[in-house]
NUKOL-604548 format. One line per field, with one value per residue (C-alpha): residue number from 1; residue in one letter; y, z, x. Coordinates in Angstrom, 2 decimals. Example, Ala and Ser with C-alpha at 12.3 -4.5 7.8 and 13.67 -1.06 7.14 Angstrom:
% residues 2
i = (1:2) .
aa = (A:S) .
c2 = (-4.50:-1.06) .
c3 = (7.80:7.14) .
c1 = (12.30:13.67) .
This chain:
% residues 411
i = (1:2:3:4:5:6:7:8:9:10:11:12:13:14:15:16:17:18:19:20:21:22:23:24:25:26:27:28:29:30:31:32:33:34:35:36:37:38:39:40:41:42:43:44:45:46:47:48:49:50:51:52:53:54:55:56:57:58:59:60:61:62:63:64:65:66:67:68:69:70:71:72:73:74:75:76:77:78:79:80:81:82:83:84:85:86:87:88:89:90:91:92:93:94:95:96:97:98:99:100:101:102:103:104:105:106:107:108:109:110:111:112:113:114:115:116:117:118:119:120:121:122:123:124:125:126:127:128:129:130:131:132:133:134:135:136:137:138:139:140:141:142:143:144:145:146:147:148:149:150:151:152:153:154:155:156:157:158:159:160:161:162:163:164:165:166:167:168:169:170:171:172:173:174:175:176:177:178:179:180:181:182:183:184:185:186:187:188:189:190:191:192:193:194:195:196:197:198:199:200:201:202:203:204:205:206:207:208:209:210:211:212:213:214:215:216:217:218:219:220:221:222:223:224:225:226:227:228:229:230:231:232:233:234:235:236:237:238:239:240:241:242:243:244:245:246:247:248:249:250:251:252:253:254:255:256:257:258:259:260:261:262:263:264:265:266:267:268:269:270:271:272:273:274:275:276:277:278:279:280:281:282:283:284:285:286:287:288:289:290:291:292:293:294:295:296:297:298:299:300:301:302:303:304:305:306:307:308:309:310:311:312:313:314:315:316:317:318:319:320:321:322:323:324:325:326:327:328:329:330:331:332:333:334:335:336:337:338:339:340:341:342:343:344:345:346:347:348:349:350:351:352:353:354:355:356:357:358:359:360:361:362:363:364:365:366:367:368:369:370:371:372:373:374:375:376:377:378:379:380:381:382:383:384:385:386:387:388:389:390:391:392:393:394:395:396:397:398:399:400:401:402:403:404:405:406:407:408:409:410:411) .
aa = (M:N:T:E:D:R:M:I:E:A:N:E:S:E:N:R:R:A:L:I:R:Q:M:F:K:R:M:K:Q:Y:N:V:S:A:L:E:I:K:G:R:Q:I:R:V:S:K:D:H:W:V:T:D:F:A:S:C:N:Y:L:G:Y:D:L:D:P:S:I:K:V:N:V:D:E:E:I:A:R:W:G:V:H:P:S:W:C:R:L:V:A:S:P:Q:I:Y:A:D:L:E:D:R:L:A:K:L:V:G:T:E:S:T:L:I:L:P:T:V:T:L:I:S:I:G:I:I:P:A:L:I:G:K:T:G:V:M:F:L:D:K:S:G:H:E:T:M:Y:E:G:C:K:I:A:R:D:S:G:A:T:L:K:S:F:K:Q:G:D:F:E:T:L:E:K:L:L:I:E:H:K:D:N:P:R:K:M:I:L:V:D:G:V:Y:S:M:T:G:D:Y:A:D:I:K:S:L:Q:A:L:A:K:K:Y:D:A:I:L:Y:I:D:D:A:H:G:F:G:V:V:G:E:N:P:D:E:N:C:P:F:G:Y:K:G:N:G:I:V:K:Y:A:G:C:D:Y:E:N:I:L:Y:V:G:G:C:S:K:A:Y:S:S:L:A:A:F:I:A:C:S:K:K:M:K:T:F:L:Q:A:F:A:T:P:Y:D:L:S:G:P:C:P:T:A:S:L:A:T:L:W:K:G:L:D:V:N:E:E:R:G:D:A:Y:R:K:K:L:W:D:L:T:H:R:G:I:N:G:L:R:Q:L:G:F:E:V:V:N:T:S:G:F:P:I:V:S:V:K:I:G:D:T:E:K:L:I:E:T:A:N:F:M:F:D:A:G:M:M:A:T:I:C:P:Y:P:M:V:I:K:G:E:E:V:H:R:L:T:F:T:A:A:N:S:S:E:D:V:T:K:L:L:D:T:F:A:Q:M:K:K:M:L) .
c2 = (-43.35:-45.55:-44.28:-44.07:-41.90:-39.58:-39.17:-38.41:-36.01:-34.14:-33.56:-32.51:-29.90:-28.19:-28.67:-26.87:-29.83:-31.18:-29.05:-31.12:-34.26:-32.60:-31.93:-35.58:-36.12:-33.11:-33.54:-36.32:-35.88:-36.99:-40.65:-41.86:-45.50:-46.03:-49.22:-49.17:-46.98:-46.48:-43.81:-40.67:-41.90:-43.50:-45.51:-44.54:-46.45:-48.90:-46.59:-43.28:-42.26:-39.10:-37.47:-37.26:-33.82:-34.69:-36.96:-35.70:-38.29:-35.41:-37.38:-40.15:-42.81:-44.47:-45.53:-46.08:-49.73:-49.65:-48.90:-52.22:-54.49:-54.96:-55.08:-58.92:-59.31:-56.99:-58.71:-62.11:-60.65:-58.73:-60.08:-58.32:-56.05:-55.59:-57.21:-54.84:-51.19:-49.30:-49.01:-52.74:-53.55:-52.41:-54.15:-52.93:-51.15:-48.52:-47.54:-47.62:-45.33:-42.96:-42.61:-42.08:-39.50:-37.63:-37.46:-36.29:-33.42:-32.58:-33.34:-35.57:-37.93:-38.69:-40.59:-42.37:-42.76:-43.76:-40.29:-36.63:-36.59:-39.06:-36.93:-33.82:-35.33:-37.00:-34.60:-31.19:-32.19:-33.95:-30.88:-28.22:-30.04:-28.56:-24.98:-24.30:-21.87:-22.54:-19.97:-21.53:-20.10:-19.87:-21.30:-24.26:-27.72:-28.94:-31.81:-29.35:-27.76:-31.15:-31.69:-28.17:-28.87:-31.99:-29.86:-27.10:-29.57:-30.44:-26.79:-25.26:-21.99:-21.73:-18.44:-17.87:-15.48:-14.96:-16.40:-14.00:-11.65:-11.58:-8.32:-10.08:-13.10:-11.15:-9.33:-12.78:-13.95:-10.90:-11.41:-14.97:-14.39:-15.83:-19.16:-21.73:-23.85:-21.87:-23.32:-21.58:-23.93:-23.44:-25.38:-25.51:-25.58:-24.52:-27.28:-25.05:-22.50:-24.01:-20.93:-21.32:-20.26:-17.54:-19.91:-17.37:-14.74:-17.35:-18.89:-15.43:-14.85:-18.32:-17.74:-14.17:-15.36:-18.85:-20.66:-23.89:-23.57:-26.68:-26.98:-29.41:-30.00:-32.81:-31.44:-29.88:-32.84:-34.61:-31.62:-28.57:-28.67:-26.93:-24.33:-23.54:-22.05:-21.47:-24.95:-26.43:-23.77:-26.30:-26.84:-29.98:-33.34:-32.68:-32.34:-29.96:-26.32:-25.61:-26.47:-24.57:-21.45:-21.93:-22.25:-24.51:-26.41:-24.32:-23.96:-25.98:-29.22:-30.35:-32.81:-34.51:-36.52:-39.53:-40.32:-37.60:-37.23:-40.75:-42.54:-44.45:-44.54:-43.00:-39.66:-38.46:-35.68:-34.48:-33.57:-34.13:-37.34:-36.03:-34.89:-38.36:-40.04:-37.77:-38.29:-42.04:-41.80:-38.92:-39.13:-41.62:-42.78:-44.28:-46.90:-46.78:-46.82:-49.49:-49.22:-48.61:-51.66:-53.34:-52.66:-48.85:-48.93:-50.90:-48.49:-45.55:-46.99:-47.67:-44.19:-42.68:-44.67:-43.23:-39.76:-39.98:-41.36:-39.13:-37.23:-33.86:-34.71:-35.56:-32.23:-30.35:-32.05:-31.28:-27.64:-27.43:-29.01:-26.90:-23.64:-24.34:-25.18:-22.00:-19.70:-21.37:-20.90:-17.26:-16.57:-17.96:-15.28:-17.52:-16.30:-18.82:-18.88:-19.69:-17.50:-20.18:-22.42:-25.42:-28.09:-27.21:-24.93:-23.54:-22.01:-19.55:-19.86:-17.97:-19.37:-22.77:-23.18:-22.28:-24.57:-27.55:-26.84:-26.55:-29.51:-31.75:-30.29:-31.15:-34.65:-35.29:-33.81:-36.37:-34.33:-35.19:-32.39:-31.76:-29.59:-27.23:-25.71:-23.83:-24.81:-26.52:-22.99:-19.52:-18.45:-16.59:-18.49:-21.66:-23.32:-26.22:-27.56:-29.04:-31.02:-31.77:-34.74:-35.89:-38.75:-36.37:-35.70:-32.65:-34.07:-34.14:-30.41:-29.64:-31.50:-29.64:-26.25:-27.17:-28.19:-24.92:-22.96:-24.59:-23.94:-20.19:-19.85:-21.42:-18.97) .
c3 = (2.19:2.14:2.60:-1.05:-1.74:1.19:-0.16:-3.69:-2.39:-0.23:-3.17:-5.47:-3.01:-2.80:-6.20:-9.29:-11.47:-10.27:-13.07:-15.62:-14.26:-14.50:-18.13:-18.93:-19.04:-21.34:-23.91:-26.49:-27.09:-23.60:-22.92:-26.49:-27.24:-30.69:-32.03:-35.36:-37.08:-40.71:-41.15:-39.38:-39.44:-36.25:-35.74:-32.32:-32.44:-34.61:-37.61:-36.60:-37.80:-36.91:-38.48:-36.01:-35.28:-31.63:-32.22:-31.34:-33.57:-35.63:-38.21:-38.58:-37.34:-35.37:-38.81:-40.75:-41.66:-42.16:-38.45:-37.34:-39.19:-36.59:-33.42:-33.35:-33.91:-30.97:-28.70:-29.58:-28.77:-25.51:-24.28:-24.13:-21.36:-19.55:-16.18:-14.34:-13.27:-15.24:-12.37:-12.34:-16.04:-19.41:-22.82:-25.23:-27.35:-24.56:-24.92:-28.62:-28.67:-26.20:-28.40:-31.49:-29.85:-28.63:-32.13:-33.51:-31.04:-30.75:-27.17:-25.44:-24.07:-23.33:-20.71:-21.59:-19.09:-20.11:-20.01:-19.79:-16.59:-14.87:-16.09:-14.55:-11.23:-10.94:-12.39:-11.13:-7.39:-7.94:-9.28:-7.12:-3.79:-0.56:-0.97:-4.70:-6.56:-9.64:-12.05:-13.66:-16.76:-15.90:-19.38:-18.82:-18.80:-15.64:-15.32:-14.71:-12.03:-10.48:-10.35:-8.91:-6.17:-5.09:-4.80:-2.98:-0.47:0.37:1.07:-2.36:-3.55:-6.47:-8.34:-11.48:-14.42:-17.41:-20.77:-22.42:-19.45:-19.33:-17.30:-14.31:-14.80:-14.71:-11.56:-9.89:-11.06:-9.60:-6.32:-6.06:-7.75:-4.82:-4.89:-6.57:-7.69:-10.08:-12.77:-15.37:-16.60:-19.87:-22.66:-25.97:-27.87:-25.72:-25.58:-25.94:-28.51:-30.46:-29.73:-29.54:-26.45:-27.15:-26.43:-27.37:-24.80:-22.21:-22.70:-22.48:-19.06:-17.93:-18.77:-17.33:-13.98:-13.79:-14.02:-15.82:-18.56:-18.39:-21.61:-21.93:-25.69:-25.65:-28.58:-30.47:-30.74:-34.10:-35.65:-35.40:-36.19:-37.42:-40.16:-40.92:-44.40:-46.89:-48.15:-44.72:-42.25:-39.33:-40.02:-40.83:-38.99:-36.28:-33.70:-31.44:-30.42:-29.43:-32.93:-34.45:-32.45:-33.61:-30.05:-28.43:-25.18:-22.80:-19.53:-21.14:-20.20:-23.09:-22.58:-25.70:-25.74:-28.14:-27.55:-29.86:-33.14:-32.76:-31.45:-28.84:-25.11:-24.26:-23.37:-22.87:-21.31:-23.39:-21.38:-20.68:-19.71:-16.20:-15.77:-16.95:-14.36:-11.65:-12.76:-12.76:-8.97:-7.92:-10.17:-8.45:-11.48:-12.87:-10.12:-8.86:-11.96:-14.58:-18.01:-21.47:-23.19:-25.74:-28.51:-27.85:-27.90:-31.16:-32.87:-31.71:-33.33:-36.55:-36.35:-36.30:-39.45:-41.13:-39.94:-41.75:-44.92:-45.29:-42.11:-43.81:-46.42:-43.62:-41.91:-45.21:-45.66:-42.02:-42.47:-45.62:-44.04:-40.86:-42.82:-44.88:-41.80:-39.86:-42.94:-43.65:-40.03:-39.95:-43.27:-41.69:-39.03:-36.10:-33.66:-34.06:-31.28:-33.26:-34.21:-35.22:-37.72:-35.41:-35.75:-32.44:-33.45:-30.74:-32.02:-29.48:-28.45:-25.19:-23.36:-21.85:-22.65:-26.33:-26.29:-25.15:-27.73:-30.60:-29.41:-29.62:-33.00:-34.23:-32.92:-34.58:-37.77:-37.63:-36.20:-33.28:-31.44:-27.97:-26.09:-23.46:-21.19:-17.98:-15.62:-18.12:-19.36:-17.97:-18.07:-21.29:-23.15:-23.89:-27.12:-29.47:-29.71:-33.10:-33.83:-37.37:-38.39:-41.58:-41.69:-42.20:-45.79:-47.72:-47.71:-43.93:-43.83:-46.29:-43.98:-40.96:-42.57:-43.87:-40.24:-38.85:-41.54:-40.34:-36.70:-37.54:-38.55:-35.19:-33.31) .
c1 = (-4.94:-1.76:1.82:2.64:-0.56:0.33:3.83:2.54:-0.07:2.48:4.78:1.94:0.79:4.22:5.77:4.78:5.76:2.41:0.92:2.77:1.06:-2.29:-1.66:-0.99:-4.79:-5.31:-2.43:-2.46:1.29:2.47:3.60:2.78:3.58:5.23:3.69:5.44:8.14:8.67:11.32:10.14:6.50:5.21:2.12:0.60:-2.65:-4.46:-4.66:-3.13:0.36:2.26:5.26:8.09:9.53:10.34:13.36:16.91:18.61:19.86:21.91:19.28:21.63:18.81:17.37:20.59:20.82:24.63:25.08:23.41:25.78:28.46:26.29:26.02:29.76:30.64:28.04:29.54:32.97:32.20:28.87:25.48:26.62:29.98:29.81:32.10:32.13:34.63:37.08:37.47:37.72:36.34:36.18:38.90:36.28:36.01:39.71:39.56:36.52:38.09:41.11:39.03:36.78:39.89:41.31:37.96:37.49:41.19:42.08:44.64:42.05:38.42:36.56:33.32:30.34:26.79:25.17:25.83:23.70:26.15:29.07:27.62:26.65:30.05:32.58:31.30:31.35:34.65:36.43:34.69:35.08:33.79:35.02:34.88:32.60:30.35:29.06:25.99:24.28:20.60:19.73:21.99:20.59:18.91:21.43:24.27:22.14:21.73:25.41:25.94:23.41:25.34:28.51:26.54:25.16:28.80:29.66:30.59:29.21:26.70:26.17:24.21:24.10:21.82:22.82:25.31:25.46:29.28:29.25:27.55:29.84:32.91:31.77:31.18:34.67:36.27:34.35:35.73:39.05:41.10:39.19:41.44:38.50:36.28:34.06:31.88:29.11:27.23:25.51:27.35:24.07:21.10:18.45:15.39:16.48:19.35:21.44:25.17:27.21:29.88:32.77:35.45:34.18:33.69:37.05:38.71:37.02:38.05:41.67:41.67:40.36:41.95:38.59:37.50:34.93:32.62:30.66:27.67:27.49:24.93:23.11:26.04:28.34:27.88:26.02:28.26:31.99:35.09:35.41:31.71:31.16:28.33:28.52:28.21:26.97:27.07:30.73:32.63:33.27:30.63:33.43:31.61:31.00:34.62:35.83:32.96:34.07:37.74:38.95:41.53:40.84:42.89:40.81:38.01:36.39:34.20:31.29:29.87:26.72:26.31:22.71:21.45:23.51:25.07:21.86:23.99:23.87:27.14:28.73:32.28:34.35:37.22:40.30:43.97:45.45:46.15:42.56:41.32:43.41:41.98:38.49:38.81:39.60:37.35:34.16:31.98:29.93:33.19:33.11:29.52:27.34:26.81:28.69:27.35:25.64:27.97:25.41:25.66:29.45:29.29:26.86:28.88:31.94:30.07:28.53:31.99:32.71:29.65:30.52:33.81:32.16:29.21:28.49:28.98:26.37:23.90:24.71:24.15:20.69:19.81:20.74:18.55:15.49:15.82:16.38:13.25:11.21:12.30:11.67:8.31:7.10:8.16:6.37:3.26:3.63:4.85:7.58:10.34:12.98:16.07:19.03:21.53:19.78:20.40:17.64:15.99:13.15:10.80:7.55:6.26:2.57:2.93:-0.13:-0.51:-4.21:-3.56:-0.57:-2.68:-5.33:-2.82:-0.84:-4.02:-4.75:-1.26:-1.46:-4.85:-3.46:-0.60:2.30:4.58:6.46:7.75:5.24:6.78:4.12:4.59:6.31:8.65:9.32:8.64:5.00:4.36:7.16:5.28:6.37:6.13:9.67:10.37:13.53:14.59:16.67:18.50:16.03:13.12:12.15:11.10:7.68:7.63:8.51:5.69:3.29:4.58:4.21:0.60:-0.28:0.90:-0.87:-4.14:-3.12:-2.60:-6.24:-7.16:-5.09) .
């Protein structure tokens, strides 16, 4: 056995994620190659097509031809990829986008980095330092936890609380009330359930105990927005969960992801100008990671144009498709984990063996979903995670419901 094999074997013997690797051989929906794409139809082998309910391109911008038109022009202007780290120099399109995003979400400034992951692993340790304390929602995204672990390894304190358990959170805040560096970390929209964080209650606690509320809204940005009503239940403009909740940004750091609704490799933190200046010096990904590709910046810019022109119409269609899917699945007798109507729809199976069996059935029937077995989720909470997009059609939803009706007979 060579060194690599020994290292792999050692990790597999002590890490429960080895179970996921074992499932690769049993599940047809892992590591699929998309050979051809026609709308939300994907050809995965010579003659097998599947309908895509695994994409997170919620507004369908990945397939919108109008967003492609200015990419060549921007590449001709700025090159294929910026050749500097951001600390050294940035194409002007960065500054223009940061100003535009700040205006959309309603903050003084924003700072763009390639991914939400880089933001979390750079900004959380920078703000918490060696002696701060972090209060992490247990349902929060793994990338926030990774950022917290880096800070903890430097000496900071990490505490956790269950989603929505504000009594425990307040007790922890009281326990550490004298610490000048306190941060509450939550998802804006939870990535497995589509639930919305209670921003108003969280902000009230942050203000009361002089803490920063850090919101990872990777899924919510572009979908939810200000002044929700019956005509547009997601709200308008897609300017994020803080605006959806009707809150200001006092004591809040808001992180928006652009790789989902905007189909572009970019993410940003919305903050004050003073905070932006601090982060440019203290957040290591600003000077140690590569920048966003020019094409991604160009498509983000065009996506913001499309959002202004017809984004609310896309959000209305997305709500209608998702609402029909959720209601149809519940009428079939499935337990659907979703209270908000957001287009993340987890259908509970509750047993990994049954999950594998039904996943393979779905794939053979021409349906692509995200499969979440143990240990990706808690044992007994195994789900098929469906994501709806504005590029899906009514016929896609009909096919989805027909497939689950057949699956119900299996179960």
